[in-house]
C-alpha positions, 0 to 999 in steps of 0.5 A, a space after each residue: 675568566 677564573 684559572 686557578 695556578 695550582 692545576 693542569 688543564 686539557 685542551 678540552 677544557 678539563 681541569 686535573 689536580 694531582 692528589 699524589 704520585 698516581 692519583 688525580 681529581 678531574 672537573 670541568 673548568 669555568 670556560 667549560 661551564 661559561 660555554 655549556 650554560 646552566 647545566 641541569 644534569 650529569 651522567 656520572 660513571 661508576 667507581 671501579 670503571 676504567 677510563 682511557 686519556 682522550 675518550 669520554 667518561 660522562 656527559 653533561 646536559 645544559 640547556 644548550 645541549 648535551 656535551 661529552 667530558 673527556 678524560 685527560 688520563 688513563 687510570 681507574 676511577 676511585 671516586 665519583 662526586 655524588 653531590 652533583 647527581 642532585 646538584 649539577 649546577 654545582 659545576 656552574 657555581 663553583 667549577 674548581 670545587 665541584 670535582 667529578 672524579 678521582 682516577 687512581 693508577 694513573 699510566 697515561 696522560 694526554 698533553 696537559 697545560 699550566 694555567 698561563 698556556 691554558 689561558 692563551 688557548 681559551 683566548 684563542 678559541 674566543 678570538 682574542 
């Protein structure tokens, strides 16, 4: 499983890339896309929408089910990856390049984990 060292991770399998002091980029992890299976649709939010740490901001539909995506931070959406509307499968093929949203004015965040800690969480979920 691919877990880049330069990102932070939530227990609900979102990754966070810090772009500057108050702006982050968010996507789903390699483990999330593996658990979901082939993604066929994503319900994207709008630029300007507010997100709250621990609450859902989007959902994805796979061949298995529809699943919520949770925001690991509180702030305002400043960018949406529109390419995912037509190509949601990019989250399967390149989960760390297929970011979903960017959030500015981050004022709060849930507990985020470094790559090594997140790898342990994934191993526990897999029963190792």
